[in-house]
Backbone as CSV, one residue per row, in Angstrom:
resi,resn,N_x,N_y,N_z,CA_x,CA_y,CA_z,C_x,C_y,C_z
1,MET,-188.914,25.229,59.422,-188.261,24.611,58.432,-189.071,25.230,57.008
2,THR,-188.303,24.723,56.123,-188.413,26.136,54.787,-189.481,24.853,54.673
3,ALA,-190.449,25.512,53.503,-191.524,24.771,52.277,-191.038,23.944,51.221
4,LEU,-189.989,24.301,51.530,-190.042,23.128,50.299,-189.508,21.879,51.425
5,ARG,-188.773,21.826,52.645,-188.720,20.847,53.181,-189.713,19.777,53.790
6,GLN,-190.887,21.221,53.651,-191.761,20.759,54.260,-192.220,19.881,53.623
7,LEU,-193.291,20.071,52.460,-193.278,19.999,51.266,-192.434,18.412,50.724
8,ARG,-191.594,18.406,51.143,-190.482,16.758,50.660,-191.326,16.028,51.908
9,LEU,-190.861,16.111,52.661,-190.940,15.856,54.307,-192.919,14.335,54.262
10,VAL,-193.737,15.820,54.111,-195.585,15.163,53.553,-195.154,14.559,52.694
11,ALA,-194.587,14.958,51.237,-194.386,14.529,50.113,-194.598,12.416,50.633
12,ILE,-193.649,12.078,51.446,-192.453,10.645,51.411,-193.423,10.775,52.279
13,LEU,-194.111,11.231,52.943,-195.097,10.377,53.823,-196.802,9.780,53.997
14,GLU,-196.957,10.870,53.252,-197.589,10.561,51.549,-198.172,9.633,50.155
15,GLY,-196.910,10.056,50.267,-196.218,8.573,49.488,-196.449,7.544,50.209
16,LEU,-195.172,7.213,50.866,-196.085,5.822,51.110,-197.151,5.268,52.072
17,SER,-198.080,6.462,52.532,-199.295,6.084,52.764,-200.646,5.547,52.251
18,TYR,-199.424,6.141,50.764,-200.576,5.587,49.884,-200.425,4.337,48.776
19,LEU,-199.091,3.730,49.125,-198.634,2.538,48.676,-199.084,1.624,49.935
20,LEU,-199.224,2.047,51.161,-199.702,1.241,51.705,-201.097,0.185,51.720
21,LEU,-201.304,1.578,52.105,-203.402,1.381,50.748,-203.253,0.362,50.182
22,LEU,-202.545,1.206,48.716,-203.057,0.233,47.823,-202.311,-0.943,47.678
23,PHE,-201.261,-1.220,48.965,-200.328,-2.488,48.112,-200.913,-3.458,49.550
24,ILE,-201.125,-2.764,50.226,-201.303,-3.585,51.714,-202.090,-3.465,51.763
25,ALA,-203.436,-2.333,52.553,-203.988,-2.470,52.362,-205.949,-3.046,52.055
26,MET,-206.059,-2.654,50.949,-206.507,-3.237,50.418,-206.673,-4.909,49.308
27,PRO,-205.204,-5.091,49.729,-205.913,-6.442,49.689,-206.043,-7.258,50.726
28,LEU,-205.412,-6.884,51.530,-206.035,-7.472,52.862,-207.633,-7.376,52.921
29,LYS,-208.102,-6.060,52.232,-210.256,-6.289,52.458,-210.009,-6.449,51.496
30,TYR,-210.114,-7.231,50.256,-210.094,-7.675,49.690,-210.258,-9.928,49.750
31,LEU,-209.054,-9.289,50.167,-208.921,-11.062,49.885,-208.073,-11.868,51.220
32,ALA,-208.260,-10.792,52.185,-208.077,-11.563,53.454,-209.756,-11.139,54.250
33,GLY,-210.896,-10.528,53.958,-212.036,-9.888,54.714,-211.610,-9.097,55.509
34,LEU,-210.815,-7.883,55.680,-210.142,-7.844,56.447,-210.401,-5.362,56.018
35,PRO,-211.503,-5.184,56.092,-211.564,-4.166,56.395,-211.521,-3.246,56.640
36,LEU,-210.837,-3.617,57.752,-209.907,-2.218,59.213,-208.739,-1.914,58.980
37,ALA,-208.147,-2.505,57.816,-206.941,-2.217,57.219,-207.206,-0.939,56.133
38,VAL,-208.049,-0.815,55.590,-207.787,0.109,55.008,-208.910,1.609,55.386
39,ARG,-209.066,0.829,57.438,-210.407,2.019,57.191,-209.401,2.433,58.264
40,VAL,-208.286,2.055,58.749,-207.215,2.629,59.472,-206.366,3.495,58.456
41,VAL,-205.957,2.869,57.235,-204.537,3.167,56.078,-205.292,4.383,55.748
42,GLY,-206.238,4.209,55.417,-207.348,5.056,54.787,-207.169,6.432,55.968
43,SER,-208.157,5.730,57.131,-207.947,7.676,57.903,-205.890,7.998,57.515
44,ALA,-205.091,6.996,57.559,-204.133,8.019,57.580,-203.294,8.639,56.247
45,HIS,-203.950,7.950,54.990,-203.600,8.163,54.091,-204.489,9.677,53.770
46,GLY,-205.725,9.565,53.921,-206.865,10.902,53.445,-205.711,12.350,54.974
47,LEU,-205.671,12.505,56.177,-204.780,13.303,56.721,-203.795,13.576,56.074
48,LEU,-203.000,12.539,55.618,-201.467,13.295,54.810,-202.217,14.246,53.534
49,PHE,-202.879,13.916,53.429,-203.015,13.552,51.760,-203.110,15.718,52.224
50,VAL,-204.730,15.568,52.983,-204.538,16.719,52.889,-203.990,18.042,53.149
51,LEU,-202.666,17.079,54.182,-201.245,18.152,54.968,-200.607,18.008,53.824
52,PHE,-200.414,17.109,52.868,-199.982,16.829,51.675,-200.036,18.197,50.276
53,LEU,-201.532,18.503,50.221,-202.528,19.787,49.888,-201.603,21.112,50.280
54,ALA,-201.977,21.170,51.618,-201.736,22.469,52.488,-199.715,23.132,52.046
55,ALA,-199.209,21.615,52.951,-197.313,21.507,52.149,-197.700,23.057,50.834
56,LEU,-198.315,22.209,49.413,-197.940,22.462,48.828,-198.460,23.185,48.184
57,LEU,-199.675,23.644,48.586,-199.756,25.129,48.607,-198.580,26.367,49.420
58,ARG,-198.003,26.096,50.599,-197.403,26.769,51.002,-196.342,26.809,49.895
59,ALA,-195.805,26.102,49.631,-194.511,26.302,48.907,-195.016,26.726,47.268
60,ALA,-195.740,26.163,46.715,-196.325,26.930,45.525,-196.269,28.074,46.034
61,VAL,-196.950,29.006,46.298,-197.038,30.779,47.129,-195.658,31.211,47.377
62,THR,-195.075,30.739,48.327,-193.624,30.962,49.180,-192.559,31.268,47.399
63,ARG,-192.329,29.832,46.751,-192.043,29.749,45.419,-192.066,30.316,44.801
64,ARG,-193.599,31.223,44.083,-193.779,31.540,43.022,-193.716,30.449,41.889
65,TRP,-194.022,29.359,42.112,-194.420,28.482,40.904,-195.713,28.842,40.197
66,SER,-195.143,28.314,39.276,-196.257,28.530,38.325,-197.516,27.014,37.903
67,LEU,-198.160,27.607,37.658,-199.596,26.835,37.693,-199.376,25.584,37.463
68,GLY,-198.134,24.744,35.738,-198.137,23.852,35.682,-196.793,23.264,36.949
69,ARG,-196.117,24.025,37.666,-195.881,23.057,38.525,-196.230,22.948,39.418
70,ALA,-197.340,23.881,39.768,-197.652,23.107,40.895,-198.985,21.805,40.268
71,SER,-199.613,22.268,39.290,-200.492,21.153,39.095,-199.518,19.754,38.765
72,LEU,-197.612,19.681,37.845,-197.508,18.322,38.091,-197.248,18.024,39.597
73,ALA,-196.706,18.991,40.862,-197.289,18.085,42.046,-198.492,17.762,42.467
74,PHE,-199.331,18.173,41.969,-200.140,17.482,42.538,-200.400,16.011,41.869
75,VAL,-200.357,15.977,40.493,-200.297,14.862,39.912,-199.673,14.072,40.156
76,SER,-198.169,14.089,40.305,-197.292,13.040,41.786,-198.166,12.825,42.743
77,SER,-198.896,13.005,43.157,-199.724,12.993,44.950,-200.791,11.280,44.096
78,VAL,-200.807,11.193,43.552,-202.737,10.628,42.870,-202.504,9.677,41.722
79,VAL,-200.506,9.336,41.976,-199.925,8.117,40.576,-198.930,7.432,41.800
80,PRO,-199.463,6.394,41.872,-198.634,5.734,42.702,-196.658,5.892,42.616
81,PHE,-196.271,5.444,43.081,-195.017,5.931,43.826,-193.950,7.247,42.660
82,GLY,-195.248,8.836,42.812,-195.476,9.565,42.076,-194.646,11.059,43.122
83,THR,-194.807,10.845,44.027,-194.386,11.888,44.900,-192.505,11.494,45.076
84,PHE,-192.032,10.249,45.050,-191.011,9.959,44.896,-190.489,10.372,43.315
85,VAL,-190.750,10.523,42.079,-190.509,10.829,41.063,-190.753,12.533,41.329
86,PHE,-191.039,13.112,41.741,-191.106,14.235,42.013,-190.039,14.709,43.330
87,ASP,-190.582,13.948,44.203,-189.065,14.265,44.341,-187.839,15.289,43.869
88,ARG,-187.347,14.349,43.479,-186.470,14.790,42.745,-186.147,16.331,42.351
89,SER,-186.620,16.489,42.490,-186.603,17.804,41.611,-187.322,18.734,42.617
90,LEU,-187.202,18.077,43.311,-187.413,19.292,44.597,-186.304,19.047,45.401
91,GLN,-185.251,18.121,45.856,-184.495,17.988,46.551,-183.109,18.544,45.251
92,ARG,-183.003,18.758,43.831,-182.870,20.017,43.197,-183.066,21.404,43.743
93,GLU,-184.305,21.544,43.671,-184.720,22.688,44.438,-183.908,23.533,45.338
94,ILE,-183.802,22.126,46.332,-183.180,22.764,47.574,-181.455,23.339,47.465
95,ALA,-181.077,22.559,47.109,-180.125,22.141,46.430,-178.831,23.755,45.836
96,THR,-180.847,24.164,45.105,-179.313,25.159,44.533,-180.156,26.298,45.064
97,THR,-180.963,26.560,45.704,-181.867,27.422,46.617,-180.822,28.712,47.950
98,PRO,-180.573,29.518,48.180,-179.078,29.787,48.393,-180.153,29.545,50.085
99,ALA,-179.206,29.238,51.097,-179.673,28.568,52.377,-179.755,30.646,53.196
100,PRO,-181.367,31.106,53.812,-181.781,32.028,54.652,-181.371,32.303,55.650
């Protein structure tokens, strides 16, 4: 799997886990008194975030991204729905990259 495709896959999974954490697990914890939801979803999100950082580093080095582009990818991961917006630029870059 190419670095860009790997980043795209992990970014989508990380973005979904972030949304689950914010909009499902956190309300369950604070409104329904179910802290286990945050523990489970938060742990999964934490793992996916670390995998995202590793995939981002691989893609940035492989594709020789500028510090600005890599920083934008990182910032997109901490903003709700950000990875889905950044995914559009990854799709364009994948489409314009010649096949190996």
